[in-house]
VOPAGU-2260 file (C-alpha; in pm, 1 decimal, decimal comma):
REM VOPAGU-2260
SITE   aa  ch    i         X         Y         Z
SITE  MET   A    0       5,3       4,8      -5,1
SITE  ALA   A    1     275,6     241,3      68,3
SITE  HIS   A    2     462,1     199,2    -231,2
SITE  GLY   A    3     150,1     174,8    -442,9
SITE  CYS   A    4      20,2     503,5    -312,5
SITE  GLY   A    5     359,6     657,1    -336,4
SITE  PHE   A    6     385,8     567,9    -698,1
SITE  LEU   A    7      47,7     724,5    -758,7
SITE  PHE   A    8     156,8    1043,0    -600,1
SITE  ALA   A    9     472,4    1042,1    -762,3
SITE  ALA   A   10     300,5    1000,7   -1096,7
SITE  LEU   A   11      79,9    1297,1   -1017,5
SITE  ARG   A   12     401,2    1507,7    -943,7
SITE  GLN   A   13     314,1    1517,7    -565,7
SITE  PRO   A   14     568,4    1422,3    -281,5
SITE  PRO   A   15     576,0    1031,0    -264,8
SITE  VAL   A   16     596,2    1037,6     109,6
SITE  ILE   A   17     241,0    1178,6     146,6
SITE  GLY   A   18     130,5     885,6     -77,2
SITE  GLU   A   19     289,6     654,4     177,9
SITE  ILE   A   20     104,0     807,0     474,2
SITE  VAL   A   21    -224,8     780,0     269,5
SITE  GLY   A   22    -154,9     417,3     210,1
SITE  GLY   A   23    -144,9     364,7     597,9
SITE  ILE   A   24    -453,3     581,7     638,2
SITE  LEU   A   25    -645,0     351,3     404,5
SITE  LEU   A   26    -526,0      34,1     600,7
SITE  GLY   A   27    -594,8     185,4     941,3
SITE  PRO   A   28    -900,1     279,0    1152,3
SITE  SER   A   29    -966,7     601,1     944,5
SITE  PHE   A   30   -1072,2     392,4     634,3
SITE  LEU   A   31   -1075,2      23,6     655,4
SITE  GLY   A   32   -1165,8      32,4    1014,0
SITE  LEU   A   33   -1513,1     187,1     910,0
SITE  PHE   A   34   -1597,1    -104,9     688,5
SITE  ALA   A   35   -1406,7    -400,0     866,5
SITE  PRO   A   36   -1268,5    -307,0    1212,7
SITE  GLY   A   37   -1200,8    -673,0    1262,7
SITE  ALA   A   38    -943,0    -672,6     982,8
SITE  VAL   A   39    -777,7    -364,9    1117,4
SITE  ALA   A   40    -726,5    -542,3    1458,3
SITE  ALA   A   41    -592,0    -856,8    1302,9
SITE  LEU   A   42    -361,8    -681,3    1084,6
SITE  PHE   A   43    -235,2    -415,4    1352,3
SITE  PRO   A   44    -309,1    -570,5    1704,5
SITE  SER   A   45    -245,7    -362,4    2004,2
SITE  SER   A   46     -32,7    -601,7    2185,6
SITE  GLY   A   47     175,7    -905,7    2144,1
SITE  PRO   A   48     464,5    -993,1    1907,9
SITE  VAL   A   49     311,4    -851,6    1586,1
SITE  ALA   A   50     253,7    -498,1    1767,3
SITE  HIS   A   51     608,7    -522,4    1898,7
SITE  GLY   A   52     757,5    -622,4    1550,1
SITE  LEU   A   53     579,1    -340,8    1389,0
SITE  ASP   A   54     702,2     -85,0    1657,2
SITE  ALA   A   55    1060,2    -198,0    1590,7
SITE  LEU   A   56    1018,5    -140,9    1211,1
SITE  TYR   A   57     852,0     192,9    1298,8
SITE  GLN   A   58    1169,2     273,2    1504,4
SITE  LEU   A   59    1430,2     156,7    1255,9
SITE  GLY   A   60    1244,1     343,8     990,3
SITE  GLN   A   61    1234,7     661,0    1194,1
SITE  LEU   A   62    1617,3     618,5    1284,7
SITE  LEU   A   63    1728,1     566,9     933,5
SITE  LEU   A   64    1508,3     857,3     811,1
SITE  LEU   A   65    1672,6    1081,2    1039,0
SITE  PHE   A   66    2014,3     940,7     961,2
SITE  LEU   A   67    1956,1    1023,2     573,9
SITE  ALA   A   68    1803,0    1361,2     654,1
SITE  GLY   A   69    2107,1    1452,2     866,0
SITE  ALA   A   70    2333,2    1357,3     553,7
SITE  GLU   A   71    2140,6    1649,5     353,6
SITE  LEU   A   72    2209,7    1913,5     624,7
SITE  ARG   A   73    2470,6    2075,6     436,6
SITE  VAL   A   74    2461,5    2379,8     221,0
SITE  GLY   A   75    2692,0    2661,3     110,2
SITE  ALA   A   76    2582,3    3030,5      36,3
SITE  GLY   A   77    2737,6    3335,3      30,9
SITE  GLY   A   78    2688,6    3725,5     -31,9
SITE  ARG   A   79    2334,6    3823,2     -71,7
SITE  GLU   A   80    2223,0    3452,0     -39,2
SITE  ARG   A   81    2355,6    3427,9     301,8
SITE  ARG   A   82    2190,7    3770,2     411,5
SITE  THR   A   83    1861,4    3653,0     285,4
SITE  GLY   A   84    1878,2    3315,8     435,0
SITE  ALA   A   85    1978,2    3442,6     781,5
SITE  ALA   A   86    1706,5    3700,1     792,1
SITE  ALA   A   87    1449,8    3442,8     687,7
SITE  ALA   A   88    1571,1    3179,1     910,7
SITE  ALA   A   89    1577,8    3426,2    1235,9
SITE  ALA   A   90    1228,0    3558,7    1152,5
SITE  GLY   A   91    1075,9    3227,2    1026,6
SITE  LEU   A   92    1187,8    3050,3    1345,4
SITE  LEU   A   93    1158,9    3301,9    1634,6
SITE  LEU   A   94     818,7    3454,8    1538,6
SITE  PRO   A   95     621,2    3134,5    1486,5
SITE  PHE   A   96     757,5    2969,1    1773,1
SITE  ALA   A   97     682,5    3249,3    1999,9
SITE  ALA   A   98     335,0    3264,6    1865,5
SITE  GLY   A   99     250,2    2904,0    1908,7
SITE  ALA   A  100     406,8    2873,8    2252,6
SITE  GLY   A  101     256,1    3190,8    2359,4
SITE  ILE   A  102    -103,5    3093,9    2301,5
SITE  VAL   A  103     -55,5    2783,5    2517,5
SITE  LEU   A  104     138,6    2974,5    2782,0
SITE  LEU   A  105    -152,5    3231,0    2798,2
SITE  THR   A  106    -432,2    2998,8    2798,7
SITE  GLY   A  107    -270,9    2731,8    3016,2
SITE  LYS   A  108    -250,0    2360,6    2956,0
SITE  ALA   A  109    -413,6    2277,7    2616,8
SITE  ARG   A  110    -677,4    2015,1    2596,2
SITE  PHE   A  111    -468,9    1833,8    2327,2
SITE  ALA   A  112    -205,4    1773,0    2572,4
SITE  GLY   A  113    -115,1    1395,2    2640,7
SITE  PRO   A  114     -86,6    1222,6    2973,4
SITE  ALA   A  115     273,2    1319,1    3004,1
SITE  GLY   A  116     229,9    1677,1    2889,4
SITE  THR   A  117     281,3    1979,9    3086,5
SITE  THR   A  118     197,4    2344,1    3017,6
SITE  VAL   A  119     556,9    2389,8    2937,1
SITE  THR   A  120     604,8    2089,4    2711,6
SITE  THR   A  121     272,0    2157,4    2532,8
SITE  ALA   A  122     382,4    2508,3    2469,0
SITE  LEU   A  123     722,5    2394,6    2326,4
SITE  VAL   A  124     565,3    2126,2    2115,9
SITE  VAL   A  125     289,4    2375,1    1968,2
SITE  GLY   A  126     569,5    2620,8    1907,5
SITE  LEU   A  127     786,4    2356,1    1726,0
SITE  ALA   A  128     471,4    2250,3    1516,7
SITE  THR   A  129     425,5    2633,5    1417,9
SITE  ALA   A  130     775,5    2697,9    1328,4
SITE  VAL   A  131     897,3    2362,7    1162,9
SITE  ALA   A  132    1013,4    2329,3     810,4
SITE  ALA   A  133    1121,9    1992,9     669,3
SITE  ILE   A  134    1456,5    1965,6     442,1
SITE  PRO   A  135    1391,4    1616,1     290,2
SITE  VAL   A  136    1038,6    1690,9     141,1
SITE  ILE   A  137    1144,3    2042,4      19,5
SITE  SER   A  138    1477,8    1918,1    -129,5
SITE  ARG   A  139    1282,4    1638,5    -297,7
SITE  ILE   A  140    1026,0    1883,8    -443,1
SITE  MET   A  141    1296,9    2123,1    -565,0
SITE  MET   A  142    1509,1    1828,2    -717,8
SITE  ASP   A  143    1208,0    1712,5    -902,1
SITE  LEU   A  144    1158,4    2058,3   -1048,0
SITE  GLY   A  145    1501,0    2114,6   -1133,7
SITE  ILE   A  146    1536,6    2419,6    -912,4
SITE  MET   A  147    1765,2    2273,8    -640,8
SITE  ASP   A  148    2093,7    2427,5    -783,7
SITE  THR   A  149    1959,6    2770,0    -810,8
SITE  VAL   A  150    1978,4    3104,2    -602,1
SITE  PHE   A  151    1620,9    3013,9    -465,8
SITE  GLY   A  152    1712,8    2671,2    -395,2
SITE  ARG   A  153    2035,0    2756,4    -195,4
SITE  VAL   A  154    1862,9    2997,3      11,3
SITE  VAL   A  155    1566,1    2754,7      99,4
SITE  LEU   A  156    1821,3    2479,7     203,7
SITE  MET   A  157    2020,8    2731,1     403,0
SITE  VAL   A  158    1716,3    2854,3     602,3
SITE  ALA   A  159    1583,3    2480,7     643,5
SITE  VAL   A  160    1921,0    2370,1     774,2
SITE  ILE   A  161    1944,6    2654,4    1044,0
SITE  GLU   A  162    1576,8    2581,7    1139,3
SITE  ASP   A  163    1595,3    2220,0    1162,6
SITE  ILE   A  164    1914,6    2195,6    1364,4
SITE  ILE   A  165    1782,5    2457,0    1612,5
SITE  LEU   A  166    1432,0    2278,5    1626,0
SITE  TYR   A  167    1579,2    1952,9    1678,7
SITE  VAL   A  168    1783,6    2067,8    1961,4
SITE  VAL   A  169    1451,2    2216,8    2125,3
SITE  LEU   A  170    1276,1    1889,4    2052,4
SITE  ALA   A  171    1565,4    1706,8    2241,7
SITE  VAL   A  172    1501,7    1916,4    2542,2
SITE  VAL   A  173    1135,8    1867,3    2524,5
SITE  LEU   A  174    1169,1    1487,7    2514,0
SITE  GLY   A  175    1421,1    1473,2    2778,7
SITE  LEU   A  176    1169,2    1691,1    3012,6
SITE  ALA   A  177     905,4    1417,9    2936,3
SITE  GLN   A  178    1121,3    1144,6    3005,2
SITE  ALA   A  179    1284,1    1273,3    3334,5
SITE  GLY   A  180    1130,9    1092,8    3612,0
SITE  SER   A  181     918,9     845,0    3392,7
SITE  GLU   A  182     931,8     471,2    3428,3
SITE  GLN   A  183    1088,0     432,9    3102,6
SITE  SER   A  184    1363,6     718,5    3143,9
SITE  VAL   A  185    1718,6     611,9    3105,5
SITE  GLY   A  186    2051,4     789,0    3103,6
SITE  LEU   A  187    2265,8    1007,6    3338,8
SITE  TRP   A  188    2005,0    1230,4    3439,6
SITE  GLN   A  189    1754,1     962,2    3564,4
SITE  GLU   A  190    2053,6     810,5    3777,5
SITE  PHE   A  191    2171,3    1139,1    3929,3
SITE  GLY   A  192    1946,5    1418,3    3839,9
SITE  SER   A  193    1682,5    1608,3    4045,6
SITE  SER   A  194    1311,8    1611,9    3983,1
SITE  SER   A  195    1308,1    1985,6    3952,9
SITE  ILE   A  196    1173,0    2095,6    3617,0
SITE  ALA   A  197    1409,2    2389,0    3588,4
SITE  LEU   A  198    1726,8    2186,0    3657,3
SITE  SER   A  199    1597,2    1913,8    3412,5
SITE  ALA   A  200    1548,7    2174,0    3128,4
SITE  LEU   A  201    1886,6    2333,6    3190,7
SITE  TYR   A  202    2051,7    1981,8    3214,6
SITE  PHE   A  203    1902,1    1864,1    2863,4
SITE  ALA   A  204    1933,6    2195,7    2707,5
SITE  VAL   A  205    2320,5    2215,1    2790,8
SITE  VAL   A  206    2387,6    1845,6    2703,7
SITE  SER   A  207    2188,7    1871,2    2393,5
SITE  LEU   A  208    2378,2    2186,6    2266,7
SITE  LEU   A  209    2712,5    2042,1    2385,0
SITE  PHE   A  210    2652,0    1732,3    2194,1
SITE  VAL   A  211    2568,1    1882,1    1860,4
SITE  TRP   A  212    2844,1    2130,0    1913,1
SITE  ILE   A  213    3118,3    1880,7    1966,7
SITE  ALA   A  214    2972,0    1653,6    1698,3
SITE  LEU   A  215    2982,9    1907,0    1433,5
SITE  ALA   A  216    3323,0    2030,1    1532,8
SITE  ARG   A  217    3486,8    1700,5    1580,7
SITE  GLY   A  218    3248,6    1428,5    1459,1
SITE  PRO   A  219    3335,4    1436,8    1081,6
SITE  ARG   A  220    3720,9    1429,9    1149,4
SITE  TRP   A  221    3672,9    1124,7    1407,8
SITE  PHE   A  222    3428,1     942,3    1164,7
SITE  GLY   A  223    3698,5     984,8     902,1
SITE  TRP   A  224    3973,1     886,4    1107,0
SITE  LEU   A  225    3773,5     564,2    1222,7
SITE  ALA   A  226    3684,4     470,5     853,5
SITE  GLU   A  227    4045,2     492,8     756,3
SITE  ARG   A  228    4189,0     292,1    1022,3
SITE  PRO   A  229    4374,4     -43,1     901,5
SITE  GLY   A  230    4234,4    -239,8    1179,6
SITE  ASN   A  231    3888,7    -133,0    1122,5
SITE  VAL   A  232    3773,3    -459,8     958,3
SITE  VAL   A  233    3393,4    -350,3     954,4
SITE  ALA   A  234    3478,2     -42,4     736,1
SITE  ARG   A  235    3719,4    -263,8     514,0
SITE  ARG   A  236    3451,3    -547,8     472,8
SITE  SER   A  237    3131,9    -346,1     436,0
SITE  PRO   A  238    3145,6      50,6     435,2
SITE  VAL   A  239    2746,9      12,0     453,7
SITE  ALA   A  240    2789,5    -183,7     780,9
SITE  PHE   A  241    3033,1      57,7     920,4
SITE  ARG   A  242    2793,3     363,3     882,8
SITE  LEU   A  243    2516,0     180,1    1036,9
SITE  VAL   A  244    2724,3      76,4    1323,3
SITE  PHE   A  245    2812,8     452,0    1365,9
SITE  LEU   A  246    2448,7     542,6    1349,2
SITE  LEU   A  247    2373,3     295,5    1633,9
SITE  ALA   A  248    2666,5     413,3    1827,1
SITE  MET   A  249    2565,1     765,2    1826,4
SITE  VAL   A  250    2203,5     668,0    1914,7
SITE  LEU   A  251    2326,6     467,8    2214,7
SITE  LEU   A  252    2555,3     760,9    2313,1
SITE  CYS   A  253    2241,5     980,3    2318,5
SITE  LEU   A  254    2051,7     722,1    2519,5
SITE  GLY   A  255    2319,4     711,1    2780,4
SITE  LEU   A  256    2300,8    1118,1    2817,7
SITE  GLY   A  257    1934,3    1082,7    2830,1
SITE  VAL   A  258    1862,1    1258,3    2516,9
SITE  ASN   A  259    1619,4    1107,0    2270,5
SITE  ALA   A  260    1743,9     861,6    2016,6
SITE  VAL   A  261    1627,9    1050,5    1707,0
SITE  PHE   A  262    1856,7    1330,8    1785,1
SITE  GLY   A  263    2163,7    1097,4    1767,9
SITE  ALA   A  264    2051,4     953,7    1433,4
SITE  LEU   A  265    2030,5    1312,6    1289,8
SITE  VAL   A  266    2376,2    1409,9    1428,3
SITE  ALA   A  267    2506,8    1067,7    1309,1
SITE  GLY   A  268    2410,3    1162,0     938,8
SITE  ILE   A  269    2563,1    1506,2     968,3
SITE  CYS   A  270    2905,6    1369,1    1103,5
SITE  ALA   A  271    2920,9    1065,9     865,4
SITE  ALA   A  272    2827,5    1259,1     557,2
SITE  ARG   A  273    3073,6    1547,4     620,0
SITE  GLY   A  274    3335,1    1290,9     724,2
SITE  ASP   A  275    3300,9    1128,2     378,4
SITE  GLU   A  276    3321,7    1470,5     213,8
SITE  GLN   A  277    3660,4    1529,4     379,0
SITE  ALA   A  278    3807,3    1192,6     265,8
SITE  GLY   A  279    4158,7    1215,8     132,5
SITE  SER   A  280    4131,9     988,9    -181,5
SITE  LEU   A  281    3912,8     924,5    -476,5
SITE  GLN   A  282    3883,6     557,1    -377,5
SITE  ALA   A  283    3754,9     633,4     -26,2
SITE  GLU   A  284    3514,7     893,8    -183,9
SITE  GLY   A  285    3383,6     619,7    -423,5
SITE  ARG   A  286    3328,1     372,5    -153,2
SITE  ALA   A  287    3155,6     646,2      55,4
SITE  LEU   A  288    2902,3     716,5    -240,1
SITE  HIS   A  289    2828,5     358,8    -295,3
SITE  ALA   A  290    2757,4     302,3      90,9
SITE  TRP   A  291    2520,6     598,6     101,4
SITE  GLU   A  292    2331,2     485,1    -207,0
SITE  ALA   A  293    2299,9     135,4     -71,1
SITE  ILE   A  294    2179,7     274,0     258,1
SITE  ARG   A  295    1929,4     494,5      76,6
SITE  GLN   A  296    1808,9     221,3    -142,7
SITE  PHE   A  297    1723,8     -19,9     130,9
SITE  SER   A  298    1579,5     225,9     364,0
SITE  GLN   A  299    1356,0     377,1     111,2
SITE  SER   A  300    1256,0      43,1     -26,0
SITE  PHE   A  301    1137,7     -95,2     303,0
SITE  PHE   A  302    1202,5      70,9     630,7
SITE  VAL   A  303    1095,4     443,3     555,5
SITE  PRO   A  304     790,8     373,3     367,2
SITE  VAL   A  305     663,8     118,8     666,5
SITE  PHE   A  306     744,9     406,1     919,1
SITE  PHE   A  307     523,4     651,0     705,4
SITE  ALA   A  308     248,5     360,5     647,1
SITE  LEU   A  309     246,1     297,2    1031,0
SITE  VAL   A  310     206,4     677,9    1095,8
SITE  GLY   A  311    -119,4     671,8     866,4
SITE  VAL   A  312    -219,9     348,9    1045,3
SITE  ARG   A  313    -213,9     519,2    1373,7
SITE  LEU   A  314    -449,0     805,9    1270,7
SITE  ASP   A  315    -799,1     772,6    1355,4
SITE  LEU   A  316    -969,2    1050,0    1171,7
SITE  ALA   A  317   -1311,5     913,6    1216,5
SITE  ARG   A  318   -1283,9     950,8    1605,2
SITE  GLU   A  319    -980,7    1183,5    1673,9
SITE  PHE   A  320   -1008,0    1459,1    1448,2
SITE  ASP   A  321   -1145,5    1807,3    1498,2
SITE  VAL   A  322   -1204,6    1970,0    1155,6
SITE  TRP   A  323   -1248,4    2321,8    1294,3
SITE  PHE   A  324    -944,9    2303,1    1528,7
SITE  PHE   A  325    -747,8    2180,4    1221,3
SITE  CYS   A  326    -856,5    2475,3     996,1
SITE  TRP   A  327    -779,3    2719,6    1292,1
SITE  PHE   A  328    -421,9    2572,4    1360,2
SITE  LEU   A  329    -344,8    2545,5     995,4
SITE  LEU   A  330    -430,0    2916,0     945,4
SITE  LEU   A  331    -234,1    3021,3    1244,9
SITE  ALA   A  332      61,7    2811,3    1161,6
SITE  CYS   A  333      91,1    2905,2     800,8
SITE  GLY   A  334     -16,8    3263,5     841,7
SITE  VAL   A  335     256,6    3344,3    1088,4
SITE  LYS   A  336     516,4    3138,9     895,1
SITE  THR   A  337     435,1    3301,6     579,6
SITE  LEU   A  338     421,3    3661,5     712,8
SITE  SER   A  339     743,0    3632,7     897,9
SITE  VAL   A  340     951,1    3485,7     625,4
SITE  TRP   A  341     807,1    3689,4     361,0
SITE  GLY   A  342     867,5    4029,5     566,9
SITE  ALA   A  343    1222,5    3918,8     655,5
SITE  ALA   A  344    1309,7    3837,5     272,3
SITE  ARG   A  345    1151,4    4173,8     169,8
SITE  LEU   A  346    1372,9    4348,4     436,8
SITE  ALA   A  347    1678,7    4174,0     300,7
SITE  GLY   A  348    1613,8    4313,3     -41,6
SITE  GLU   A  349    1433,3    4050,7    -224,6
SITE  THR   A  350    1140,1    4088,7    -466,4
SITE  SER   A  351     772,5    4016,2    -349,0
SITE  ALA   A  352     752,2    3719,2    -591,3
SITE  PHE   A  353    1086,3    3567,0    -448,5
SITE  ALA   A  354     985,8    3622,7     -83,1
SITE  GLY   A  355     642,1    3462,3    -149,8
SITE  SER   A  356     789,1    3176,2    -306,8
SITE  LEU   A  357    1042,3    3145,5     -26,6
SITE  ALA   A  358     772,2    3173,5     236,2
SITE  LEU   A  359     547,3    2907,9      84,1
SITE  ALA   A  360     843,3    2647,9      27,0
SITE  LEU   A  361     944,9    2686,7     407,1
SITE  ASN   A  362     580,7    2611,2     494,3
SITE  ALA   A  363     611,5    2254,0     409,4
SITE  ARG   A  364     635,6    2073,6     740,9
SITE  GLY   A  365     682,1    1741,3     560,2
SITE  THR   A  366     875,7    1446,4     704,8
SITE  LEU   A  367     991,2    1673,4    1005,3
SITE  GLY   A  368     636,3    1756,1    1107,1
SITE  VAL   A  369     541,9    1376,3    1095,3
SITE  ILE   A  370     844,8    1295,4    1312,0
SITE  LEU   A  371     760,8    1557,7    1566,2
SITE  ALA   A  372     395,4    1427,7    1569,4
SITE  GLY   A  373     504,9    1073,2    1612,8
SITE  VAL   A  374     776,6    1110,6    1879,0
SITE  THR   A  375     563,7    1355,6    2072,2
SITE  HIS   A  376     267,1    1131,5    2056,5
SITE  GLN   A  377     489,3     808,2    2155,6
SITE  ALA   A  378     617,4    1018,0    2447,4
SITE  GLY   A  379     255,9    1107,2    2577,1
SITE  LEU   A  380     299,5    1471,4    2526,1
SITE  ILE   A  381      -1,8    1521,9    2279,7
SITE  ASP   A  382    -319,0    1320,7    2246,7
SITE  GLY   A  383    -441,1    1136,9    1946,0
SITE  GLU   A  384    -636,3    1447,4    1818,6
SITE  PHE   A  385    -342,0    1685,9    1798,2
SITE  PHE   A  386    -147,1    1380,9    1646,7
SITE  ALA   A  387    -381,2    1356,1    1367,8
SITE  VAL   A  388    -379,5    1744,1    1320,8
SITE  LEU   A  389       3,5    1756,7    1306,9
SITE  VAL   A  390      28,7    1487,7    1058,5
SITE  LEU   A  391    -245,7    1633,4     834,6
SITE  LEU   A  392     -81,8    1960,0     880,1
SITE  SER   A  393     253,4    1831,7     734,4
SITE  VAL   A  394      65,3    1665,6     441,9
SITE  VAL   A  395    -136,5    1967,4     351,8
SITE  THR   A  396     144,7    2211,3     359,3
SITE  SER   A  397     375,5    1988,6     171,4
SITE  GLN   A  398     106,7    1950,3     -97,3
SITE  VAL   A  399      60,9    2332,2    -127,6
SITE  ALA   A  400     437,1    2383,3    -144,4
SITE  GLY   A  401     470,2    2145,9    -422,5
SITE  PHE   A  402     178,5    2291,6    -629,5
SITE  TRP   A  403     312,0    2643,0    -587,2
SITE  LEU   A  404     671,3    2580,2    -668,7
SITE  ALA   A  405     564,8    2356,2    -969,5
SITE  ARG   A  406     376,8    2677,9   -1110,3
SITE  ARG   A  407     676,3    2916,7   -1009,9
SITE  ALA   A  408     975,5    2689,4   -1119,9
SITE  PRO   A  409    1020,6    2860,2   -1475,6
SITE  ALA   A  410    1059,4    3210,1   -1294,4
SITE  LEU   A  411    1272,5    3077,6   -1001,1
SITE  ARG   A  412    1513,4    2921,3   -1263,1
SITE  ALA   A  413    1579,3    3271,6   -1404,4
SITE  PRO   A  414    1822,0    3510,5   -1257,2
SITE  ARG   A  415    1653,2    3729,8    -996,5
SITE  PRO   A  416    1635,2    4078,7   -1011,2
SITE  LEU   A  417    1759,8    4323,8    -729,1
SITE  ALA   A  418    1444,7    4471,0    -552,4
SITE  ILE   A  419    1672,8    4716,3    -340,2
SITE  HIS   A  420    2005,8    4829,2    -471,2
SITE  HIS   A  421    2306,4    4719,1    -265,3
SITE  ASP   A  422    2686,8    4791,1    -303,1
SITE  ALA   A  423    2859,5    4574,5    -556,8
SITE  SER   A  424    3040,0    4391,4    -271,0
SITE  ASP   A  425    2702,7    4246,3    -167,7
SITE  ILE   A  426    2651,9    4062,0    -490,2
SITE  SER   A  427    2755,4    3700,2    -477,2
SITE  SER   A  428    2965,4    3527,2    -751,2
SITE  ALA   A  429    2669,0    3307,1    -833,9
SITE  GLU   A  430    2467,6    3618,4    -917,5
SITE  VAL   A  431    2755,0    3768,6   -1124,3
SITE  SER   A  432    2777,8    3438,7   -1328,2
């Protein structure tokens, strides 16, 4: 079902990931459950070995997806591109996050909070959901339209990289707060920490920031050093296996620190990809390219589609979906994000058309929105109703972004005019060429 619906959506020039989620929706209580609830219960039991097996596939798909997403978190931009990207990232992150979190803090604990949710964690989750943008879906759309290697594509990726890294750090803090003191909690904070919310927040914020800072500063060099060691028989025999071992080692390190596993998978992808870029020989670069292609092939052939399909299966749109709340939250999230990114791009000197396309592209929540919904729902921070709203928000915004960029692709491939005159030193070499 995941591959069939993904193929159909790709044929319609829509993100295949949305089709994979739709495939799960058709198999779950939202559709099949309306006609044959017994079949859904038999296919997806709530307990027993089948339930545990599906949960394991869900977790593996999520980790591999984050590993591949981390490998894409790299982009270079300069001059005017850097100025526009920095302004759009700051405004597109801070203003929507503040708006989403502020509504919860002003109104108190929201009705869509889960059993483990508090006013603080709910505010952080709503802020994340309002500000989030997803690199995998955006990059896939731009790649299909042939606008990835354009000024517009570079600016979009720069903004998405900055936003994603910061939002993943905030997500790690939120999940750490939810885990602290619970029966499932593991890591250093569980063994030696305090029950104080303030101290827990400080610990997870500091540990997450230190982890990502050390990993980005030293991780690629350490990965490259390990990959080239003569005694590393795993890397010699199978570069694919070595990268998967590195992924699981980073996940284990995060769990030991009490940080959620998805953060370790993302950072592992960043370190491994950058380490491969710094390889000292063409032979090593060739092995790395083959390894990444193999990981991408088997992940996207089985584990990642199963992950998205199971997200769709877990949705119960017939019983746990409020249409009016979804419409209200969709307008809030998209409205604040669009206005803040558009305004920042205009202040940076972009035309209204360029700024509008940038704002709509960065509204695509895509895979990161789905992951945010999945991990926070699994941690008990949000209930089933808000889980459904976040997943559908990711679907709708990705569809809108794909449709709009398809219409604007010819104009985005053309050299962009200057809306506000700057000094010649501000014009990048890409614009000159």
